[in-house]
C-alpha positions as CSV (number, residue, x, y, z in Angstrom):
1,M,76.7,-78.5,9.1
2,K,78.1,-81.1,6.7
3,F,81.0,-80.2,4.4
4,A,79.0,-81.3,1.3
5,Y,76.4,-78.6,2.1
6,Y,79.1,-75.9,2.0
7,L,80.3,-77.3,-1.4
8,V,76.8,-76.9,-2.8
9,F,76.6,-73.4,-1.4
10,I,79.9,-72.4,-2.9
11,F,78.8,-73.8,-6.3
12,L,75.5,-71.8,-6.1
13,T,77.1,-68.5,-5.1
14,L,80.2,-68.6,-7.2
15,F,79.5,-70.7,-10.3
16,T,76.1,-69.1,-10.9
17,P,77.2,-65.4,-11.1
18,L,80.3,-66.4,-13.2
19,A,78.0,-68.4,-15.6
20,F,76.6,-65.1,-16.9
21,G,74.4,-64.8,-13.8
22,G,72.6,-68.0,-14.8
23,S,70.8,-66.0,-17.5
24,E,71.3,-68.4,-20.4
25,P,69.2,-71.6,-20.6
26,W,72.1,-73.9,-19.6
27,G,72.9,-71.7,-16.6
28,L,69.2,-71.7,-15.5
29,F,69.1,-75.5,-15.9
30,T,72.3,-76.0,-13.9
31,F,71.0,-73.7,-11.1
32,N,67.6,-75.3,-10.9
33,L,69.1,-78.8,-11.0
34,T,71.5,-78.0,-8.2
35,C,68.8,-76.4,-6.0
36,L,66.2,-79.1,-6.6
37,A,68.7,-82.0,-6.1
38,F,69.9,-80.4,-2.8
39,S,66.3,-79.8,-1.6
40,G,65.1,-83.3,-2.6
41,F,67.9,-84.8,-0.6
42,I,67.0,-82.8,2.5
43,L,63.3,-83.4,1.9
44,F,63.7,-87.2,2.2
45,K,66.6,-87.2,4.7
46,N,64.7,-85.3,7.4
47,K,61.6,-86.7,9.1
48,N,60.6,-83.6,11.0
49,F,60.9,-80.0,9.7
50,I,61.3,-76.8,11.7
51,I,58.7,-74.1,10.8
52,T,58.9,-70.6,12.2
53,S,56.0,-68.2,12.2
54,L,57.8,-66.0,9.5
55,S,58.8,-69.0,7.3
56,K,55.2,-70.2,7.3
57,T,54.0,-66.8,6.0
58,I,56.7,-66.7,3.3
59,L,56.0,-70.3,2.2
60,S,52.3,-69.4,2.0
61,L,53.0,-66.5,-0.3
62,L,55.4,-68.6,-2.5
63,G,52.9,-71.5,-2.5
64,F,50.1,-69.2,-3.6
65,I,52.1,-67.7,-6.5
66,I,53.3,-71.2,-7.6
67,L,49.8,-72.7,-7.5
68,L,48.3,-69.8,-9.5
69,A,51.1,-70.1,-12.1
70,F,50.5,-73.9,-12.5
71,L,46.7,-73.3,-13.0
72,Q,47.6,-70.7,-15.7
73,L,49.9,-73.1,-17.5
74,F,47.2,-75.5,-18.3
75,N,44.7,-72.9,-19.6
76,Q,46.4,-71.1,-22.4
77,H,44.5,-68.3,-24.3
78,N,45.6,-66.0,-27.1
79,F,45.4,-62.3,-27.1
80,L,42.2,-62.0,-29.1
81,Q,40.1,-64.4,-27.0
82,K,37.6,-63.0,-24.5
83,P,39.2,-62.6,-21.1
84,A,38.3,-65.5,-18.8
85,Y,37.4,-65.5,-15.1
86,F,39.7,-68.5,-14.5
87,P,43.5,-68.2,-14.4
88,F,45.1,-68.4,-17.8
89,T,48.3,-67.5,-19.6
90,L,49.1,-65.9,-22.9
91,C,52.3,-67.9,-23.2
92,R,52.9,-71.1,-21.2
93,Y,56.5,-71.3,-22.4
94,Y,57.5,-68.0,-21.0
95,S,55.7,-69.1,-17.8
96,F,57.8,-72.3,-17.6
97,E,61.0,-70.3,-17.5
98,G,59.9,-68.0,-14.6
99,L,58.0,-70.7,-12.7
100,S,61.0,-73.1,-12.7
101,L,63.2,-70.5,-11.2
102,L,60.7,-69.4,-8.6
103,F,60.0,-73.1,-7.6
104,S,63.8,-73.8,-7.3
105,L,64.3,-70.6,-5.2
106,S,61.3,-71.6,-2.9
107,M,62.7,-75.0,-2.4
108,L,66.2,-73.5,-1.7
109,F,64.6,-71.1,0.8
110,F,62.8,-74.0,2.7
111,T,66.0,-76.1,2.7
112,L,68.1,-73.4,4.1
113,T,65.7,-72.8,7.0
114,Q,66.2,-76.4,7.9
115,I,70.0,-76.6,7.8
116,T,70.8,-73.2,9.4
117,K,69.8,-73.8,13.0
118,H,72.5,-71.7,14.7
119,S,74.0,-68.3,14.1
120,D,77.4,-69.7,13.6
121,E,76.2,-71.7,10.6
122,I,74.7,-68.6,9.1
123,K,77.9,-66.7,9.8
124,N,80.0,-69.5,8.1
125,L,77.7,-69.4,5.0
126,I,77.8,-65.6,4.8
127,S,81.6,-65.8,5.1
128,L,81.7,-68.1,2.0
129,M,79.3,-65.8,0.1
130,T,81.4,-62.8,0.9
131,I,84.6,-64.4,-0.4
132,N,82.8,-65.5,-3.5
133,A,81.3,-62.1,-4.1
134,V,84.7,-60.4,-3.8
135,I,86.1,-62.8,-6.4
136,V,83.2,-62.0,-8.7
137,A,83.5,-58.3,-8.1
138,L,87.3,-58.2,-8.8
139,I,86.8,-60.3,-12.0
140,S,84.0,-58.0,-13.1
141,I,86.1,-54.8,-12.6
142,G,89.1,-56.4,-14.3
143,F,87.2,-57.8,-17.3
144,R,84.2,-55.4,-17.5
145,T,83.1,-56.1,-21.0
146,E,85.7,-58.6,-22.0
147,Y,84.5,-61.5,-19.9
148,I,81.3,-62.2,-21.9
149,Q,83.1,-61.5,-25.2
150,Y,85.9,-64.0,-24.3
151,F,83.5,-66.8,-23.6
152,S,80.7,-66.1,-26.1
153,G,82.2,-63.9,-28.7
154,T,79.5,-61.3,-28.1
155,K,80.4,-57.7,-27.2
156,M,78.2,-56.1,-24.6
157,L,79.0,-52.5,-23.8
158,S,76.8,-52.4,-20.7
159,A,78.2,-55.6,-19.3
160,F,79.8,-55.8,-15.9
161,G,82.1,-58.8,-16.0
162,P,79.9,-61.9,-16.2
163,F,76.7,-59.9,-15.9
164,A,75.2,-58.9,-19.3
165,S,73.6,-55.9,-17.5
166,R,75.5,-53.5,-15.2
167,N,72.3,-53.2,-13.2
168,H,72.4,-56.9,-12.3
169,G,76.1,-56.7,-11.4
170,A,75.2,-53.8,-9.1
171,Q,72.4,-55.7,-7.5
172,F,74.7,-58.7,-6.9
173,V,77.5,-56.8,-5.3
174,M,75.1,-54.4,-3.4
175,M,73.4,-57.4,-1.7
176,S,76.7,-59.0,-1.0
177,F,78.0,-55.8,0.6
178,F,75.2,-56.0,3.2
179,L,75.9,-59.6,3.9
180,S,79.6,-58.8,4.4
181,L,78.6,-56.2,7.1
182,F,77.0,-59.1,9.0
183,L,80.5,-60.5,9.7
184,W,82.1,-57.5,11.4
185,L,79.7,-54.5,12.0
186,P,77.9,-55.9,15.2
187,H,81.2,-56.4,16.9
188,F,82.4,-53.0,15.7
189,I,79.4,-51.3,17.2
190,L,79.1,-53.2,20.5
191,V,82.8,-53.9,21.5
192,K,84.4,-50.5,21.8
193,K,87.8,-51.6,23.2
194,Q,88.7,-53.8,20.2
195,R,86.5,-52.8,17.4
196,L,88.3,-54.6,14.6
197,P,90.1,-57.8,15.7
198,K,92.5,-59.3,13.1
199,R,89.9,-61.6,11.5
200,N,87.4,-58.9,11.2
201,I,89.9,-56.6,9.3
202,Y,89.6,-59.0,6.3
203,Y,85.8,-58.8,6.4
204,F,86.1,-55.0,6.6
205,I,88.3,-54.9,3.6
206,S,85.9,-57.2,1.7
207,S,83.1,-54.7,2.5
208,I,85.2,-51.8,1.1
209,I,85.8,-53.7,-2.1
210,L,82.1,-54.6,-2.5
211,F,81.0,-51.0,-1.6
212,A,83.4,-49.6,-4.3
213,S,82.2,-52.2,-6.8
214,V,78.7,-50.9,-6.6
215,F,79.9,-47.5,-7.9
216,A,82.2,-49.3,-10.4
217,T,79.1,-50.8,-12.1
218,H,77.9,-47.2,-13.1
219,S,74.4,-48.4,-12.2
220,R,72.1,-45.6,-10.9
221,G,69.6,-48.1,-9.4
222,G,72.4,-50.0,-7.7
223,V,73.9,-46.9,-6.1
224,I,70.5,-45.6,-4.9
225,A,69.6,-49.1,-3.5
226,L,73.0,-49.1,-1.6
227,I,72.2,-45.7,-0.1
228,L,68.7,-46.7,0.7
229,G,69.9,-49.9,2.5
230,L,72.4,-47.9,4.6
231,F,69.7,-45.4,5.5
232,V,67.4,-48.3,6.6
233,L,70.3,-49.8,8.6
234,S,71.1,-46.5,10.3
235,F,67.4,-45.8,10.9
236,L,66.8,-49.1,12.7
237,C,70.0,-48.8,14.8
238,I,68.9,-45.4,16.0
239,L,65.3,-46.4,16.5
240,Y,66.1,-49.4,18.7
241,S,69.0,-47.8,20.6
242,K,68.8,-47.1,24.3
243,K,69.0,-43.3,23.9
244,K,66.3,-41.0,25.1
245,N,63.3,-40.4,22.9
246,H,64.0,-36.8,22.1
247,K,67.6,-37.7,21.0
248,K,66.2,-40.5,18.9
249,I,63.8,-38.1,17.1
250,M,66.5,-35.6,16.5
251,N,68.9,-38.2,15.1
252,L,66.3,-39.8,12.9
253,T,65.3,-36.3,11.6
254,I,68.9,-35.5,10.7
255,L,69.4,-38.9,9.1
256,T,66.3,-38.6,7.0
257,L,67.2,-35.1,5.8
258,A,70.7,-36.2,5.0
259,F,69.4,-39.2,3.0
260,M,67.0,-36.9,1.0
261,V,69.8,-34.5,0.2
262,L,72.2,-37.3,-0.8
263,I,69.6,-38.8,-3.2
264,H,68.9,-35.4,-4.7
265,L,72.6,-34.9,-5.3
266,I,73.0,-38.3,-6.9
267,I,70.1,-37.7,-9.2
268,T,71.2,-34.1,-10.1
269,Y,75.0,-34.9,-10.5
270,S,74.9,-38.5,-11.6
271,S,77.0,-37.9,-14.7
272,L,79.7,-36.2,-12.6
273,I,80.2,-39.2,-10.4
274,G,80.4,-41.7,-13.3
275,L,76.8,-42.7,-13.5
276,R,74.5,-42.2,-16.5
277,Q,72.4,-39.1,-16.6
278,F,68.8,-39.5,-15.4
279,W,65.8,-39.2,-17.7
280,G,67.7,-40.5,-20.8
281,G,66.6,-43.0,-23.3
282,S,66.6,-45.9,-20.9
283,D,64.3,-44.1,-18.4
284,N,61.9,-43.1,-21.2
285,A,61.9,-46.7,-22.4
286,R,61.0,-47.9,-18.9
287,L,58.2,-45.4,-18.6
288,G,56.9,-46.6,-22.0
289,L,56.9,-50.2,-20.8
290,Y,55.1,-49.3,-17.5
291,S,52.4,-47.4,-19.4
292,A,52.0,-50.4,-21.8
293,A,51.7,-52.8,-18.8
294,I,49.0,-50.6,-17.1
295,N,47.0,-50.5,-20.3
296,M,47.4,-54.3,-20.7
297,L,46.2,-54.7,-17.1
298,K,43.0,-52.7,-17.9
299,D,42.2,-55.4,-20.5
300,F,43.0,-58.3,-18.2
301,P,42.1,-57.0,-14.7
302,Y,40.8,-60.1,-13.0
303,T,43.2,-62.9,-14.2
304,G,46.2,-61.0,-15.5
305,V,48.0,-62.3,-18.5
306,G,49.9,-65.2,-17.0
307,F,53.1,-65.6,-15.0
308,D,55.9,-63.9,-17.0
309,A,53.7,-63.9,-20.1
310,F,53.1,-60.2,-20.7
311,S,55.6,-59.9,-23.5
312,A,53.6,-62.4,-25.6
313,A,51.2,-59.5,-26.3
314,I,53.3,-56.4,-25.5
315,D,53.7,-55.5,-29.3
316,A,50.0,-54.4,-29.2
317,Y,50.7,-51.8,-26.5
318,I,54.0,-50.2,-27.2
319,P,55.4,-48.0,-30.0
320,F,57.7,-49.4,-32.6
321,A,60.8,-47.8,-30.9
322,L,60.5,-50.1,-27.9
323,R,60.2,-53.5,-29.7
324,E,63.9,-54.3,-29.2
325,F,63.7,-53.8,-25.5
326,P,64.2,-56.9,-23.3
327,R,61.1,-59.0,-22.7
328,Y,61.0,-58.3,-19.0
329,L,59.1,-55.3,-17.7
330,H,62.0,-53.8,-15.7
331,N,59.7,-53.7,-12.7
332,D,59.2,-57.1,-11.1
333,W,56.5,-55.9,-8.7
334,L,54.3,-54.4,-11.5
335,E,55.0,-57.5,-13.6
336,L,53.8,-59.7,-10.7
337,L,50.5,-57.7,-10.6
338,L,50.1,-57.9,-14.3
339,S,50.7,-61.6,-14.2
340,F,47.8,-62.4,-11.9
341,G,45.5,-59.4,-12.0
342,Y,44.0,-57.2,-9.2
343,I,42.3,-59.9,-7.1
344,A,45.3,-62.2,-6.7
345,G,47.6,-59.2,-6.7
346,T,45.9,-57.8,-3.7
347,I,46.3,-61.1,-1.8
348,I,50.0,-61.2,-2.7
349,L,50.4,-57.6,-1.5
350,W,48.6,-58.3,1.8
351,L,50.9,-61.3,2.4
352,V,54.0,-59.2,1.7
353,F,52.8,-56.7,4.4
354,V,52.2,-59.6,6.8
355,I,55.8,-60.7,6.2
356,I,57.1,-57.2,6.8
357,F,55.1,-57.0,10.0
358,D,56.3,-60.5,11.2
359,I,59.9,-59.3,10.6
360,T,59.5,-56.2,12.7
361,K,58.1,-58.3,15.6
362,L,61.5,-60.1,15.7
363,F,63.5,-56.9,16.5
364,K,62.4,-56.6,20.2
365,N,63.1,-60.0,21.5
366,L,66.8,-60.4,20.4
367,E,70.1,-59.7,22.2
368,P,71.9,-56.7,20.8
369,K,74.4,-58.5,18.5
370,K,71.6,-60.6,16.9
371,Q,69.5,-57.5,16.6
372,I,72.1,-55.6,14.7
373,R,72.6,-58.6,12.4
374,L,68.9,-58.8,11.7
375,F,69.0,-55.0,10.9
376,I,71.8,-55.6,8.4
377,L,69.9,-58.5,6.7
378,C,66.7,-56.3,6.5
379,A,68.7,-53.4,5.0
380,G,70.0,-55.7,2.2
381,L,66.5,-57.0,1.6
382,T,65.2,-53.4,1.4
383,G,67.8,-52.3,-1.1
384,F,67.2,-55.4,-3.3
385,T,63.4,-54.8,-3.1
386,F,63.9,-51.3,-4.4
387,T,65.9,-52.6,-7.4
388,G,62.9,-54.7,-8.2
389,I,60.9,-51.5,-8.9
390,V,63.3,-50.3,-11.6
391,D,64.7,-53.6,-13.0
392,F,64.2,-57.4,-13.1
393,P,66.6,-58.9,-10.5
394,F,64.2,-61.6,-9.5
395,H,64.5,-63.1,-13.0
396,L,68.3,-63.5,-12.7
397,P,69.3,-66.6,-10.7
398,A,72.5,-65.1,-9.4
399,C,70.7,-62.1,-7.9
400,A,67.5,-63.7,-6.9
401,A,69.4,-66.5,-5.0
402,L,71.0,-63.9,-2.8
403,F,67.6,-62.4,-1.9
404,F,66.0,-65.8,-1.1
405,I,69.1,-67.0,0.8
406,T,69.0,-63.8,3.0
407,L,65.3,-64.3,3.5
408,A,66.0,-67.8,4.7
409,F,68.6,-66.5,7.2
410,V,66.0,-64.1,8.6
411,S,63.4,-66.9,8.8
412,A,65.8,-69.4,10.5
413,N,65.2,-70.2,14.1
414,S,68.3,-68.3,15.1
415,F,66.2,-65.1,15.0
416,N,62.8,-66.6,15.7
417,K,61.3,-67.7,19.0
418,E,58.0,-69.1,17.7
419,I,59.1,-72.5,16.4
420,T,57.1,-75.7,15.6
421,E,58.2,-79.0,14.3
422,K,56.1,-80.6,11.7
423,H,56.1,-84.0,9.9
424,L,55.5,-83.7,6.1
425,P,53.5,-86.6,4.7
426,I,55.1,-88.7,2.1
427,A,52.5,-87.8,-0.4
428,L,53.4,-84.1,-0.2
429,K,57.1,-85.0,-0.6
430,L,56.3,-87.1,-3.8
431,I,54.2,-84.2,-5.2
432,L,57.1,-81.8,-4.7
433,I,59.6,-84.2,-6.4
434,C,57.2,-84.8,-9.3
435,L,56.8,-81.0,-9.8
436,S,60.6,-80.7,-9.7
437,L,61.1,-83.4,-12.3
438,F,58.4,-81.9,-14.5
439,L,60.0,-78.4,-14.5
440,L,63.5,-79.8,-14.9
441,W,62.3,-81.6,-18.1
442,Q,60.9,-78.4,-19.5
443,N,64.2,-76.7,-18.6
444,F,66.1,-79.5,-20.5
445,Q,63.9,-78.9,-23.5
446,Y,64.6,-75.2,-23.3
447,V,68.4,-76.0,-23.3
448,R,68.0,-78.3,-26.4
449,A,66.2,-75.6,-28.3
450,W,68.8,-73.0,-27.3
451,R,71.7,-75.3,-28.3
452,N,70.3,-75.7,-31.8
453,F,70.1,-71.9,-32.3
454,V,73.6,-71.2,-31.0
455,F,75.4,-73.9,-33.1
456,V,73.2,-73.9,-36.2
457,R,75.4,-71.7,-38.3
458,Q,78.1,-74.3,-38.7
459,F,75.8,-76.6,-40.7
460,A,74.6,-76.6,-44.4
461,P,71.4,-74.7,-45.2
462,Q,69.2,-77.8,-45.4
463,I,70.5,-79.1,-42.0
464,Q,70.0,-75.6,-40.5
465,A,66.4,-75.7,-41.5
466,T,65.9,-79.1,-39.9
467,K,67.6,-78.1,-36.7
468,L,65.6,-74.8,-36.4
469,S,62.3,-76.8,-36.9
470,K,63.4,-79.3,-34.2
471,S,64.1,-76.4,-31.9
472,I,60.5,-75.1,-31.9
473,E,59.3,-78.7,-31.6
474,Y,61.3,-78.9,-28.4
475,Y,60.3,-75.6,-26.9
476,P,57.9,-73.4,-29.0
477,S,58.2,-70.2,-27.1
478,P,57.6,-67.0,-29.2
479,K,61.3,-66.0,-28.9
480,Y,62.4,-69.3,-30.5
481,I,59.6,-69.3,-33.1
482,R,60.7,-65.8,-34.3
483,H,64.4,-66.8,-34.4
484,A,63.6,-70.0,-36.3
485,L,61.4,-68.3,-38.9
486,I,63.8,-65.4,-39.4
487,G,66.6,-68.0,-39.8
488,K,64.6,-69.9,-42.4
489,Y,63.7,-66.6,-44.2
490,K,67.5,-65.8,-44.4
491,M,68.0,-69.2,-46.0
492,F,65.1,-68.5,-48.4
493,K,66.9,-65.3,-49.5
494,S,70.3,-67.0,-49.8
495,K,71.8,-67.7,-53.2
496,T,73.3,-71.0,-52.0
497,V,69.9,-72.9,-52.1
498,T,68.3,-74.3,-55.2
499,E,64.9,-73.1,-56.5
500,E,63.2,-76.2,-55.3
501,Q,64.7,-75.8,-51.8
502,R,63.6,-72.1,-51.9
503,R,60.0,-73.1,-52.7
504,I,59.9,-75.7,-49.9
505,I,61.4,-73.2,-47.3
506,K,58.9,-70.5,-48.4
507,E,55.9,-72.8,-48.0
508,D,57.3,-74.0,-44.6
509,I,57.7,-70.4,-43.3
510,H,54.2,-69.4,-44.5
511,F,52.6,-72.5,-42.9
512,L,54.4,-72.0,-39.5
513,A,53.7,-68.3,-39.4
514,A,50.0,-68.9,-40.0
515,F,50.0,-71.7,-37.4
516,Y,51.7,-69.7,-34.6
517,L,49.8,-66.5,-35.4
518,K,46.7,-68.2,-34.1
519,Q,48.5,-68.4,-30.7
520,Y,50.2,-65.0,-30.9
521,P,48.0,-62.9,-33.2
522,K,49.6,-59.6,-32.4
523,D,53.2,-60.6,-33.0
524,T,54.5,-58.2,-35.6
525,T,57.5,-60.4,-36.7
526,L,55.2,-63.4,-37.4
527,S,52.7,-61.1,-39.3
528,R,55.5,-59.7,-41.4
529,L,56.9,-63.1,-42.3
530,F,53.4,-64.4,-43.1
531,I,52.9,-61.5,-45.6
532,L,56.4,-61.8,-47.1
533,T,55.9,-65.5,-47.9
534,K,52.3,-65.3,-49.1
């Protein structure tokens, strides 16, 4: 593998988590630009592409989701319009954010399946990822809440180093922990005379650091995902061992009972081991969001509400106490179903089960060392999949990248016997490049709008009003529309503006609130500003 590829990989797996997980618009743009530039280079460099049976199914699933999301983008509805039987979205600007990330991750997945042709290449990449993860983990432990405050001036009590949410920090180090096992555990299990050679000791220490870091995040979901992943790893190792059947059944039964007891103890005594107590305010807020999402799905059962667009109408379904909760559903799998409705959701779920079945078929035809390595990767994927039930890791570039990279390793021809070579037509390559440029342009507009909001306070009131108006011209998502109108309203109430300026600002707020209420009629902030400036 070329040295330049390793540099790109280091950038993606070290810079992205340290850049607040890629959560801010500039971080998302940088991540997408790097992924798509890297993928575009490989796309035109290679004439033939290796396709495994597993990667074909995964690409079919990703292609189906992306195609549906694009169809929704060009058919925007508002909340009060009659539900259509053709894909639509309630907010195309929220969809752009999620779609650009998914498209970049899909292209990265495909590219990695092409450049990781041997297990040594996978091992080298995982070695780099482990080193980067240890660096991120140590920085996060050393500068838990100070990291974000130092760079942005914003104090976040629930931060874990560069991650604004401790849950996302836990998801990152948890997934990295399983990748680190890939480097030393197979040798430890199979070579009994010299279990830990000198080089593997460093990998072993890295695993200990990452394991401890999961608990240092104080994330309940992260710790349970870690335990679940270890259970799956142990279960698979026992299931495919050469022991007699009655010993397998006994060991699997003991393992399952131990896992259930351990989960019960974690839930019962979470506060004693440094985790937050279960069934507190955060859990009740999640249950409120899930209930709202199910009620919304009843109103849009066939088409869903659009990819990532549920929060454009969430105000109509949740009590006032939840309106400051983040705009993601905190359950990526339920949000995916809500995005596309029951029909497309059923197809997506079926393809997911096909992928799981295809992965299980790989276990039997591998030599012992590769088999254990595959078990480790599957354990990490399982733990991460669980966190998607209680949080939104697939929306954060730093976390989602680890999942898709691991999925690419599993899909690479190192673990797959059924391999075909295909020639992609130039027309398909041009379509993919055009889609990449289109989404990158939308990302760039997103960054321009964000930049105006971040730096607007240093200007005079009249210039502030102009810049806020420009921001929603660049990228009129509900989030920025609300911020812009609230900012204008603060200027309207300010004593530094003249009466004439106050009249102009008031009329401008009223006009914009009325205009955007047609698109987002259930938005309480816009409604309140419309009434206040009437």
